[in-house]
N, C-alpha and C positions, 0 to 999 in steps of 0.2 A: 250365606250365614244369616240366621234369623236375628231379630232385635235383641232377644235376651242374651244370646251369645256375644253380640257386639257390645252390649252394656257390660257384661262380665269381663270382656277383653279390655275395655276402656278402664274399668275399675282396677283391673290387675295392673294396667299401665300407671294409673294414679298411685297405687301402692308402691310400685317400683321407684317412680320418680319421687314420691314422698319420703321414702326411707333412704334414698341415695345420699342426701346431704348429711344425715346422721352417720351412715357408714363411712362416708368420705372423711368426716371429722375424726371418727374413731381410728381409721387407717392412718391419717396424718399424725394422730397422737402416738400411736404405736411405732411409727417410723420416724418420730422426732422431726416432723416437718411443720410444726405449728409456729415456728419463728421464736424470736427472743422473748416475746410476751405471750405465752401460750394461753393464759387465762383470758386475756383481753381478746385474742383472736377468736377463741371459741365463743365468747360472749357476743361478739359482733356478728359472727356467721349465723348463730342461732337466731338473733334478732332479724338479720337480713332475710333469712329463709322464711320466718313467720310473716313478714310483711309481703314478700313475694307471693306466698300462698294465699294470703288474704286478698290481694289484688287479683289473683287468678280466679279465686272463688267469686269475687264480685263481677268478673268479666263474663261469667257463664250466661247470665240473662241477656246482656247486650249482644253477645255473639249469637245466641239462639234467635233473637229477633232479627238480626241482620242476615243470618244464613238459613234459618228454618231448621237448624240441627237440634231438634228437641231431644235427641238421644243424649245430649250433654247434661240435661237437667239432673239426673241421678248422681252426677259427679260433684255437685256443690257440697254435699254433706261430707264426704271423705276429705275433700280438699280443705274445707273449713275446719275439720277436726285436726288435720295435720297442722294447719296454721296455729290452732290452739295448743297442740302438743309442743311445737317448737317455741311458742311464746312462753309456755309454762317452763320449759327447759331453760330458756333464756333467763327467766326470773330466778329459778332455782340455782342456776350456775352463779348468778350474781350474789344471791343471798347465802348460799352454802359454801361455794368455792372461793369467790372473791372476798366476801365480807365475813366468812366463817361463822355465819349465824349470830353475828354480834348485833342483836336487835336494836340497841341504842343507836348504833351507827347507821343501820338500815333506815330506822324511823327518821333520824336526822337528815339522811340523804333525801328521803321522800319529801320531807317538809321544806328543806332548804334548796333543793335543786329542781327547778321547774321541769326539766326534761325527764327526770326520773319519776316525778309525780304524774306527768302525762302518760308515760309508758306504763306505770303501775295501774293507773286508772283504766287505761285501755285494756289491760289484761283482766282486771276485775270485771269489766263489762262483758267479757267473752265467757266467763264462767257459767252464768245462767244459760247462755246460748248453747254451750257444749252439753250441759245437762239436759236441756229440753230439745235436743236435736233428733230424738227418736220418734217413730211413728205414733207410739202411745201418747207422748206429750203433745204431738200435733193434734190428735183427736181430743185430748182433754182441754187444751187451751183454745181450740177452734180459731176464731179470728184474732184472739189475743196473741196467739203464737206468732202471727206475722208482725203484729205491732211490736212484740218483744224483740224479734230478730232484726228489726230495723236498727237496733243498737249497734249492729256490726258496722254501720257507716260511721258512727261516732267513734267506735273503738279503733277502726282503721285510721280515721283522721287523727286521733290522739297518737297512734303509733307513728304516723308520718311526722307529726309535730315533734315527737320524741327523737326521731331519726334526724330531723333538721337541726334541732337544738343541740344534739349530742356532738355533731361534727364541729370541728374547730374552724377550719378554713375552707375545705373543699366541699361545697354544697351542691356539686353537680348531680350526684345520684339522688340525694333527697329531693331536689327540684324535679328530676325526671319522674320519680315515684309520685310526687304530688301532682304533676301534670297528667300522669296516667289515671290517677284517681279522679281528677276533674273531668277528664274525657269520658271515663266510664259513667260518672254521674250524669253528664249531659246526654249520653246515649240512652240512659234509662228514662229520660223524659219523653213521653209519647204525646204527640199533638192530639188535642181533642177532636173527635169526629162528630159531625152533625148528628143530633139525635141521641148522643151518648148520655146526656143528662137525663133525658126522658127515659131511656132504658134503665138507668140507675133507680129512678123514681118508681118505675113499674116493678123492678126487681125487689125494691125495699118493701113494697106493699104485698108481695107474695108471702105465703107462710114459709117460715124457715124450715129447712130440712137438715137432718143430721148428716154429717159427712159419711160417705161410704167407707167401709172398712177396706184397708188395702193390705 
């Protein structure tokens, strides 16, 4: 199997796994298996799924560095977009279904409840990342694209803070998620190699080239 087919197969698997939580929630809803508080159950599952997808997306680069599996690189975008999709559904479920679009109560919640403010801010930060995730935007923004997409770390951190503050007593899973995030960030730190600064200086002195179209 050639590289293109393997990538297509992996992307197909990402789509199947990405859609599975939504299908599962719909099935539970139709079969009356969401429990006594169905609205809260759906809200929490959508939020959990978005955080898991964000952590998986952030794990791609460390896994590539540890294993050399560069074939995983094209999976970051669809996984990240699934994270944004579930986080958007999480917010819409809260605003439309839970609060019934009562804007004064939604604004009051955002202002007075720190965990909602953290989650809402994290979602807002992901909006420009989702919009600029295409190849066209990568070419337009050039190096600024990478700088912009570093906001994903702040967004994920705010999401984890939202998760931790939202639970009342059992903080086990929030702490597990935060630990995973910390480990992933540590794995992204690469030790400086001798002569690396010189290479950067030489590269900076060279004429800049337009990125190749892909």
